C-alpha positions as CSV (number, residue, x, y, z in Angstrom):
1,M,-92.6,121.7,-123.0
2,G,-90.8,125.1,-122.9
3,L,-91.6,128.1,-120.8
4,P,-94.8,130.0,-121.2
5,H,-94.0,132.8,-123.5
6,V,-95.6,136.2,-123.3
7,L,-96.0,138.8,-125.9
8,A,-96.0,142.2,-124.0
9,L,-97.2,145.3,-125.9
10,P,-97.2,148.8,-124.0
11,F,-98.9,151.9,-125.2
12,P,-95.9,154.0,-126.8
13,A,-95.3,156.4,-123.9
14,Q,-92.8,156.4,-121.1
15,G,-95.5,156.2,-118.3
16,H,-96.8,153.1,-119.9
17,V,-93.5,151.3,-120.9
18,I,-92.0,151.4,-117.4
19,P,-94.8,149.8,-115.3
20,L,-95.3,147.0,-118.0
21,M,-91.6,146.3,-118.0
22,E,-91.6,145.8,-114.3
23,L,-94.7,143.5,-114.6
24,C,-92.7,141.6,-117.3
25,H,-89.7,141.3,-114.9
26,C,-92.1,139.8,-112.2
27,L,-93.4,137.3,-114.7
28,V,-89.7,136.3,-115.5
29,D,-89.1,135.9,-111.8
30,H,-92.0,133.3,-111.9
31,G,-90.7,131.3,-114.8
32,F,-92.0,133.0,-117.9
33,K,-90.2,134.2,-121.0
34,V,-91.2,137.6,-122.3
35,T,-90.9,139.4,-125.7
36,F,-91.4,142.9,-125.1
37,V,-92.6,144.8,-128.1
38,N,-91.9,148.6,-128.5
39,T,-92.4,150.8,-131.6
40,N,-89.3,151.2,-133.7
41,F,-88.9,154.9,-132.5
42,N,-89.1,154.1,-128.6
43,H,-87.1,150.8,-129.0
44,K,-84.1,153.0,-130.2
45,H,-84.3,155.2,-127.0
46,V,-84.6,152.2,-124.6
47,I,-81.5,150.5,-126.2
48,V,-79.4,153.6,-125.9
49,A,-80.5,154.0,-122.2
50,L,-79.7,150.4,-121.3
51,S,-76.6,149.6,-119.2
52,V,-74.5,146.5,-119.9
53,E,-75.5,144.8,-116.7
54,S,-79.2,145.4,-117.2
55,T,-80.0,142.7,-119.6
56,V,-82.3,139.8,-118.6
57,P,-81.9,136.4,-120.3
58,Q,-85.5,135.6,-120.4
59,L,-86.7,139.1,-121.5
60,T,-86.2,140.0,-125.1
61,L,-86.6,143.5,-126.6
62,V,-88.0,143.8,-130.1
63,S,-89.7,146.5,-132.1
64,I,-92.1,146.9,-135.0
65,P,-93.2,150.0,-137.0
66,D,-95.8,152.3,-135.6
67,G,-97.0,153.7,-139.0
68,L,-95.3,157.1,-138.6
69,G,-92.6,158.4,-140.8
70,E,-89.4,160.3,-139.9
71,E,-91.2,163.5,-140.9
72,D,-94.1,162.9,-138.6
73,D,-94.3,164.3,-135.0
74,Q,-94.0,161.6,-132.5
75,N,-95.8,163.8,-129.9
76,D,-98.8,164.1,-132.2
77,L,-101.2,161.8,-130.0
78,V,-104.0,161.9,-132.7
79,R,-101.8,161.0,-135.6
80,Q,-100.2,158.3,-133.5
81,M,-103.4,156.7,-132.7
82,E,-104.5,156.5,-136.3
83,A,-101.3,155.2,-137.5
84,L,-100.9,152.5,-134.6
85,Q,-104.3,150.8,-135.7
86,N,-103.5,151.0,-139.5
87,T,-99.9,149.6,-139.1
88,M,-99.2,147.4,-136.1
89,P,-101.9,144.7,-136.2
90,R,-100.3,143.0,-139.3
91,C,-96.7,143.5,-137.8
92,L,-97.9,141.7,-134.6
93,E,-99.3,138.8,-136.6
94,E,-96.0,138.4,-138.5
95,L,-94.2,138.5,-135.0
96,I,-96.5,135.7,-133.6
97,E,-96.2,133.7,-136.8
98,K,-92.4,133.9,-136.9
99,S,-92.2,132.8,-133.2
100,N,-94.2,129.7,-134.2
101,E,-91.5,128.8,-136.8
102,T,-88.7,129.0,-134.1
103,G,-90.0,126.2,-131.8
104,D,-90.4,128.9,-129.2
105,P,-94.0,130.1,-129.9
106,M,-95.8,132.8,-128.0
107,T,-98.4,131.3,-125.8
108,C,-100.2,134.4,-124.4
109,M,-100.4,138.3,-124.8
110,L,-100.3,141.0,-122.2
111,V,-101.5,144.2,-123.7
112,D,-101.8,147.8,-122.5
113,K,-105.4,148.7,-122.5
114,G,-104.4,151.8,-124.6
115,M,-103.5,149.2,-127.3
116,G,-106.8,147.3,-126.9
117,W,-107.1,146.7,-130.5
118,A,-104.3,144.1,-130.3
119,L,-106.4,141.7,-128.2
120,E,-108.3,141.0,-131.4
121,V,-104.9,140.0,-132.9
122,G,-104.4,137.6,-130.1
123,R,-107.7,136.1,-130.4
124,K,-107.4,135.7,-134.1
125,K,-104.0,133.8,-133.5
126,G,-105.4,131.6,-130.6
127,L,-103.5,133.3,-127.9
128,R,-105.0,133.7,-124.4
129,S,-104.8,137.4,-123.7
130,T,-105.3,139.9,-120.9
131,A,-105.1,143.7,-120.5
132,F,-103.0,145.8,-118.4
133,W,-103.7,149.3,-117.1
134,P,-100.6,151.3,-115.6
135,A,-102.5,154.1,-113.9
136,V,-105.2,154.9,-111.3
137,A,-108.0,152.4,-111.4
138,L,-110.7,155.1,-111.0
139,M,-109.7,156.5,-114.4
140,L,-110.1,153.1,-116.1
141,A,-113.4,152.5,-114.3
142,A,-114.6,155.9,-115.7
143,I,-113.4,155.1,-119.2
144,M,-115.0,151.5,-119.2
145,S,-118.3,153.1,-118.0
146,I,-118.7,155.4,-121.2
147,T,-121.5,153.3,-122.5
148,D,-123.0,152.4,-119.0
149,P,-126.3,154.3,-118.2
150,G,-125.6,153.7,-114.6
151,M,-122.2,155.5,-114.5
152,P,-122.0,158.1,-111.7
153,F,-122.3,161.7,-112.7
154,I,-119.2,163.4,-114.0
155,D,-118.5,166.6,-115.7
156,A,-117.8,165.8,-119.3
157,A,-115.4,168.5,-119.6
158,H,-113.1,166.7,-117.3
159,L,-112.8,163.6,-119.4
160,I,-109.4,163.2,-121.0
161,W,-110.6,163.3,-124.7
162,N,-112.1,166.7,-123.9
163,L,-108.9,168.2,-122.6
164,I,-106.8,167.6,-125.9
165,G,-106.6,169.5,-129.1
166,D,-109.4,170.6,-131.3
167,E,-112.7,169.1,-132.2
168,R,-111.4,166.6,-134.6
169,S,-108.7,165.5,-132.2
170,R,-111.2,165.1,-129.4
171,E,-113.4,163.0,-131.6
172,T,-110.5,160.8,-132.8
173,I,-109.4,160.2,-129.2
174,F,-112.8,159.4,-128.0
175,N,-113.4,156.9,-130.7
176,Y,-110.0,155.3,-130.0
177,F,-111.0,154.8,-126.3
178,L,-114.5,153.5,-127.3
179,N,-113.0,151.0,-129.7
180,N,-110.6,149.8,-127.1
181,I,-113.4,149.4,-124.5
182,R,-115.5,147.1,-126.9
183,V,-112.5,144.9,-127.3
184,L,-112.0,144.4,-123.7
185,D,-115.0,141.9,-123.8
186,V,-112.6,139.2,-124.9
187,V,-110.6,139.3,-121.7
188,D,-111.8,137.8,-118.3
189,F,-110.1,140.7,-116.3
190,I,-107.9,143.8,-116.5
191,I,-104.9,143.9,-114.3
192,C,-104.1,147.2,-112.9
193,N,-101.1,148.9,-111.3
194,S,-103.0,149.8,-108.0
195,F,-103.8,148.0,-104.8
196,K,-107.2,147.3,-103.1
197,E,-106.4,149.4,-99.9
198,L,-105.9,152.5,-102.1
199,E,-108.9,152.3,-104.3
200,E,-111.3,149.9,-102.6
201,P,-114.5,151.6,-103.8
202,T,-113.4,151.6,-107.5
203,F,-112.6,147.9,-107.3
204,S,-116.0,147.0,-105.8
205,Y,-117.8,149.2,-108.5
206,A,-115.7,147.6,-111.3
207,P,-114.9,144.0,-110.3
208,K,-113.4,143.1,-113.7
209,I,-110.3,145.3,-112.7
210,L,-107.8,143.3,-110.7
211,P,-105.2,145.1,-108.5
212,I,-101.6,143.7,-108.7
213,G,-99.7,146.8,-107.7
214,P,-97.7,148.9,-106.8
215,L,-95.1,147.8,-109.3
216,P,-92.1,149.6,-108.0
217,S,-89.4,149.8,-110.7
218,S,-87.0,151.5,-108.1
219,L,-86.4,148.1,-106.5
220,R,-84.5,146.9,-109.7
221,P,-82.1,149.7,-110.3
222,S,-79.5,147.6,-112.2
223,Q,-82.2,146.0,-114.5
224,A,-83.8,147.1,-117.9
225,M,-86.8,149.2,-116.9
226,G,-87.7,150.5,-120.3
227,Y,-86.5,154.1,-119.7
228,F,-86.3,156.3,-122.8
229,W,-83.2,158.2,-121.5
230,S,-80.4,157.6,-119.2
231,E,-81.1,159.1,-115.7
232,D,-79.6,162.4,-115.0
233,A,-78.6,162.1,-111.3
234,A,-77.0,165.7,-111.1
235,C,-80.4,166.9,-109.6
236,L,-80.1,164.5,-106.6
237,S,-76.9,166.4,-105.2
238,W,-78.7,169.7,-105.9
239,L,-81.6,168.4,-103.8
240,D,-79.3,167.5,-101.0
241,E,-78.4,171.1,-100.7
242,H,-82.0,172.2,-99.9
243,P,-84.0,171.9,-96.5
244,P,-87.3,170.2,-96.1
245,I,-90.3,172.0,-97.5
246,S,-88.2,174.1,-99.9
247,V,-88.6,172.7,-103.5
248,V,-91.5,172.6,-105.9
249,Y,-91.2,169.4,-108.0
250,M,-92.9,169.5,-111.4
251,A,-92.9,166.4,-113.8
252,F,-94.5,167.4,-117.2
253,G,-94.2,164.1,-118.8
254,S,-92.4,162.7,-121.8
255,L,-94.7,164.2,-124.3
256,T,-94.5,167.8,-123.1
257,V,-93.0,170.7,-125.0
258,L,-92.7,173.6,-122.5
259,G,-94.0,177.1,-123.2
260,R,-94.0,179.7,-120.3
261,C,-93.5,178.2,-116.9
262,M,-94.1,179.4,-113.4
263,G,-91.5,181.8,-112.1
264,S,-90.8,184.2,-109.1
265,K,-88.6,183.2,-106.3
266,T,-89.7,179.5,-105.8
267,V,-87.0,176.7,-105.8
268,I,-88.1,174.6,-108.8
269,L,-87.1,171.0,-109.8
270,K,-88.5,170.8,-113.3
271,Q,-88.6,167.5,-115.4
272,S,-89.8,167.1,-119.0
273,N,-89.0,165.6,-122.2
274,P,-85.1,166.1,-122.7
275,E,-85.8,166.4,-126.5
276,S,-88.5,169.0,-126.2
277,E,-88.0,172.6,-127.0
278,V,-88.1,175.0,-124.0
279,E,-89.2,178.5,-124.8
280,S,-88.8,180.8,-121.9
281,E,-88.8,184.6,-121.8
282,D,-85.6,186.2,-120.8
283,K,-87.2,187.8,-117.7
284,F,-88.3,184.3,-116.6
285,K,-84.9,182.8,-117.2
286,K,-83.1,185.5,-115.3
287,E,-85.5,185.2,-112.3
288,V,-85.2,181.5,-111.7
289,E,-81.8,180.5,-113.1
290,E,-80.2,180.5,-109.7
291,H,-83.3,178.8,-108.2
292,R,-84.0,175.7,-110.4
293,A,-82.6,172.5,-111.6
294,D,-83.7,171.1,-115.0
295,P,-82.6,167.3,-115.0
296,E,-83.0,165.7,-118.5
297,F,-84.4,162.5,-116.9
298,A,-84.8,161.7,-113.2
299,E,-86.7,158.6,-112.1
300,K,-89.9,159.8,-110.3
301,E,-90.2,156.9,-108.0
302,R,-86.6,157.5,-106.7
303,L,-87.3,161.1,-106.2
304,A,-90.4,160.3,-104.3
305,L,-88.8,157.5,-102.2
306,E,-85.5,159.3,-101.3
307,Y,-86.3,163.0,-101.6
308,G,-90.1,163.3,-100.8
309,H,-89.3,165.1,-97.6
310,I,-87.8,168.0,-99.3
311,A,-91.1,168.8,-101.1
312,E,-93.4,167.9,-98.1
313,E,-96.1,170.3,-97.0
314,R,-96.5,171.2,-93.6
315,E,-99.3,168.7,-93.0
316,G,-96.8,166.0,-93.8
317,L,-98.0,165.0,-97.4
318,D,-95.2,163.4,-99.5
319,L,-93.9,164.2,-102.8
320,G,-96.5,163.6,-105.5
321,K,-99.4,164.5,-103.2
322,A,-98.4,167.8,-101.8
323,P,-99.6,171.0,-103.2
324,G,-96.0,171.9,-103.7
325,A,-95.3,168.8,-105.9
326,R,-97.2,168.9,-109.1
327,E,-97.2,166.2,-111.8
328,E,-99.1,165.5,-115.0
329,C,-101.3,162.6,-113.8
330,S,-98.1,160.6,-113.0
331,W,-99.4,157.5,-111.2
332,R,-95.9,156.2,-110.7
333,G,-94.9,159.3,-108.8
334,E,-98.0,159.0,-106.6
335,L,-97.4,155.2,-105.9
336,G,-93.8,156.0,-105.2
337,S,-94.8,158.2,-102.2
338,T,-97.2,155.6,-100.5
339,P,-96.1,153.9,-97.4
340,E,-96.4,150.5,-99.0
341,E,-93.7,151.4,-101.5
342,R,-91.5,153.0,-98.9
343,E,-91.8,149.9,-96.9
344,A,-90.9,147.7,-99.9
345,K,-87.8,149.8,-100.6
346,E,-86.6,149.6,-97.1
347,S,-86.9,145.7,-97.1
348,A,-85.3,145.2,-100.4
């Protein structure tokens, strides 16, 4: 009998791929074989960003179509959600069927909650499956409670599907979330990149959510972690030149296209998708060009662990938690600033 073989499927966004990749490395450490499935578009980015020494024998990177054409905008979340559900289920079935023909069949599935529809594919093919949530457990509990009459009060305007696009976009995203919630009935639990001490009330409220984090990708600097771009380390020497409590760190996420930003005399470390278009007024550019650094891609956990003191507030809050360090819901940046992850980094 061969090794247990996991098919791992992330939602196609940077903040989902990296933590699931780290979890897959942990599974490999415990005797599993993993086939990690990206979309064709993201797979190309991951392969280009890989270093020669980063490959792991028992972790195979493969890709399948996401249903978007070359002319489609990969940052159009609504179009992407529609295409994923129309194209990828059959592609996953074919991938599983092909593994059965090789003598090394896939035996289970690990699916990002954002791709919950894929759990039905696993059930259809007789694979035991579980779901993975890469972000804060509180957000997952809120999403899972959409249809629960006992859900605590929350302002609907703050729900994620009401913060994106026009009415049609919000309806599409809501239905996508709702469909993924319904298919979660086929799993016994949902593993989450958090830990009990950090969100104990949430885990008591939603016992189906199982904390297995934090998943610190920064502990494996020489291994494939699913980055879409090679790290731009130039900003690290730039940070070394600045004293504590002197830098505002802003990570806008891999899907962001920047318009007008904050300016004035603030020292800024700004991070966004290196392939996005940046539109800045001449006045803004002149004001801040001597006081900013724009890395194409800098690993958030590394910034949090090694340079958090530069962005600390006077109360002693760390990077990712301080008012001077703003991120777009980056849970990895938050976890990178916790004492637990700092201790793990120091003992590694």
